[in-house]
N, C-alpha and C positions, 0 to 999 in steps of 0.2 A: 316347454309344450305348454302352451295356452290350453287354460279350460272352454269343452263345449260353447258355454252361452258367451264367454268373452270373445271367444271366436267369431260368433254367429252375431253377437254384438258389434263388433269392428267393421265384419263385413256391410252389415245394415247401414251403419253408421256411414261410411268410405261410400256406398253406393248410394244413399241420399245428399251426401256432400256434391257429389259427382252429378247428378241429378241437377241439384243447385244451381251449380256453376254451368250448365248449360241453357238457362233460362233466357238471360239478354239474348243469346242469339236467336230466339223461338219470338220474342219482344219484337226485335229490330227487322226481321224480315217477313213477320207479319204483316207490316204496312198498314195497322189499324192507329186509331187514335188511342193515346194511352188509355184513358177512361173506359175507352169499348174493351180493350184488352183485358183488365182488370176485373169491368162487369161481368164480361164472358168467362172470366178463368174463376170467379165465384159460384159462379151459374152449374159451370162443370167440375169445379170441386166440391160445392154444396152437393150435387147428387150420388158422387163417387163415397164423400163421405158418412151421407145419408145412408146408403148402404152397408159401410161395412161398423157403422155405429148400431143399424140393428141386428147384423151378424154376431158383432159383440155382445147386445142384450144391454147398452145402456140407453135405452130409447123407453126406461121404463117410468112411470110415474112416480115423482118424487125422486129424484136417483141426485135431482139437483134445486138448489133452496131459490126463493126470489133473491138475494143478495148475491148466489152465487150467478146466476145468470145475468143479473146486472154489474159485475164486475169484468164476468165473458164479454157482456157486448161493449164494456166502456173497453175493453181489450182489443175486441174487431174492428173499433173506429180507428183505432190508434194504428194495427196491423194492417187495414186497408188502405190507411191515408199514406203508408209507410211505402208499400207494393204502388200507388201511383206517382209517389216522390221519387224512387229508385228509378222507377220504367221511365220516367220523365228523363234521368238525369242520362241515360245511355247515348240516346243521339246529342246531347251536348258535353259530355266530356268522355264517354267513350266507354264501353263495358268495362275494360282493364280497371282504370282509373277511378268509375264510380263503385267497383266493388270494392276497391282497395279504403275509401274514405267512407261506405258504407260499413267497414270492417273496423269503424272507431267504436264499435259498439259497447268494447267494454270498457271507453272511458265516461261516457255517457251513465252503463249503469254503477261507474264510483262515483259521482256525482250524485246520482240518486240515492245510493246505499250512504253518503252523507246528509241527506238532508232529509231520508224520510225513514230511514233505519241505524243511524248513530253510528256508522262503521266508519272507523279512523281512515284517513287518506296519511298513508306514512311515507316517508324519505322514497323508498325503493317503488313507492307507485308515481310518484311525482317524477321521480328518473325515468322509467317509461314513458309517462306522459309527456316530459322533455323531447324523448327522441322521436317520438310518435309526432308531436309538432315540427320538429326539424325536418323529420319527412315531408310531411305535408308540403310546409313551403319552397325544399324542391321540387315538389309534384307544379306548383301553384307557377313555378318561374318558367315551365314549359309549355306549349301549344302545344295539344292533340294533332297525328298526324294520321289518325284512323279517318278511312276516306268517308264513315257515314256520320260522322260527328260535326257537329254544326260552328257558329263561332261563338257560342254563347258557353265557355269554357268556365267562366270563373260560375257563373249560373247554374249548372252541372255540376262541378263540387258542392255548390250551397244545396241543391237539392238531393245530393247521397248524403251529406251531412245532417240534412232536414229528416232523410229518412230510417238514420242509424238512432235520432232522437228517438222517434217515434215510436222502433223496434224496441227501445230500453223502455218506453213506456208501455209498451206490452206487456214484455217481461217484467216488470214490477206487477203490473195487474194478475198474470200467470202466477207471480209468488204467491199470492193470496188466494190462489184455488186449489192447495196441493191437497192431495187425496181427491181431485173431481176427474173424472176420465177424460186424458187428453184431446182425444178424440171427437169427444163430446162439446170441449172447448172451441175447439177446428169448426167445428159444424156451426157452433154461434158464431164464431166472427165469419165464416163465408157466408153465412145467413144475413147477417147485419148490411157485408157487405153490398148485398145484393140490391138491400133497399135504399143504402149511402147515394148507390150510385144510377138506380132507376131513372130518376131527372136528367142526369149527364149523357149516360150512354144514347150512344146514336139510333135507336132500335127501327128507326124508319130505314136506315140502311145499315143491316147488319152484314157482318162480315159475307164474302164473294165468293162463291166457286169454294173448291174441295179443299183447296191450297188452306185457305184464310180458316175455313173451318177446324182443318185439323190441326192448324196450331192453336188457335186457343182451345184447344180440346185438348191437345197435351200439356198446354199449361196447365190446365183444370185439375187432367185427372192425374198424370203422374207426376206434374211439379205440385202439386198442393194434395191431392188424396194418396197417392202412391208416397210420395217424399214425407208427408205426416207418418204415415204410418213405419215406416222405415225409420225414422228420427225418433220418434215416441218408443220403438221398440228396440232400438239400441240405448236409448238413455236407463231405460230401465236395469238394461244388462250389465252395464259399462260404468266401471269407477267415474266420477267427475275427471277429473284429470284427462284420461284417456279422453273421454266424449270430446273435452275442450281441444287438446291437441290433435283430434281427426278431424275437427270443425275448418282448420288450416287448408283443409284439400278442397273447401270450397273459390277462394277467394286463387290459390293455382288454378285450378280446372278454368275460372272464368277468363283469367290472361290466356291460358292455352287456348282456350276455345275463340276468343278475339283475335288470336294470330292465324290460327287454323282458316277460321270460316272468313275472315275478313283483310287477313296478311298486316293486321294492325302491331307494328312491332314497337315497346316500348324503349323510348330514346335514354339513353345514361341517364339522365338526371332523377327521371322517371321511375326508372328501374331501381337506382339505390332509394330516390323515396321511399315506391314501396315496398323494398326489401326491410328501411324501417320502421316504418308504420305496421306491417305485419308483424315484425320480430316486437316491438315495442306491444303490441296486441298479444298476442304471447306468451310476453314474458308478466304482463297484468294478468291472464286469466291463469294462466301454469303457477304463477308464484315465483318465477326465477327472482335471482339476486343480484344485483351489479357486483362484483367486488373487482376495485381497482388488482393493477397487475402487482404482482410479488414482488418486493425489492429482491434486486440484484445483489447479492452481497460478492463484493470482489476482496480476494484475500490473497495475501503474497507469501509465498512460503522461507521462513529463514533458513538461513543454515543449519541444518541438525533435525528438520521436519516439523520444528516448530509454527506456528502462526500467529500472524496479528489479526 
């Protein structure tokens, strides 16, 4: 039986990943330009995180140095640009395919680890990278059949890869902020997002009607504020291996939502390629080893029971 903290952390992580898996639906059905969706996500997310940070007592003067705030701001630029690219990829490559390519983040982090932290790239990691590359080639060979996806399939794939790259940049920045309250980091990031997108947001034509307002409010409050609380709460309770394993609920949920909401069924090559990419990413993250199949020894019994 799991300890209470592990059980609670697993429940929080699972809920956070299921929430993440639904964000594509809200973005697509909102009907708003991507920059507007991200801007209002930052506004509602900042309001939610401000309340959370105040309740947790992390808004005290001196809790974060100027250096910490600067690194958090750099990470904020990367994470907000990551949202812009990811959301833009949905209407081009489909939610399912964009999410699969977005989950190549572990390979971006592999490259950053080698470049900036002196981490070794082993043959095992290269093998997983090769599998992911093969999976991506299979996906690229097939055009999407999602009704809401446009004709810019390859552009959508490159946008999703760009989003994964920027997420890795934000992760490297976050690695340098160990010990800083994560909810405060998130608040800094969405506040930076408001400043970044203020010139781009179409404030003269804000969301119209209760439906569009509810879409951006849910993305800000639930997919940003609540999701951060659940995610960071889970990370504090769970071992890294279990956190990494449960994170793959996100792409599975996104593919399921794409099918249920829009009837988008992955074609055979897309499904095979997606499974290869996600398997490779999971193998990289969890440290699985690719082993060649054991040799099958065939023996023949001699009369008398001895074997050659």
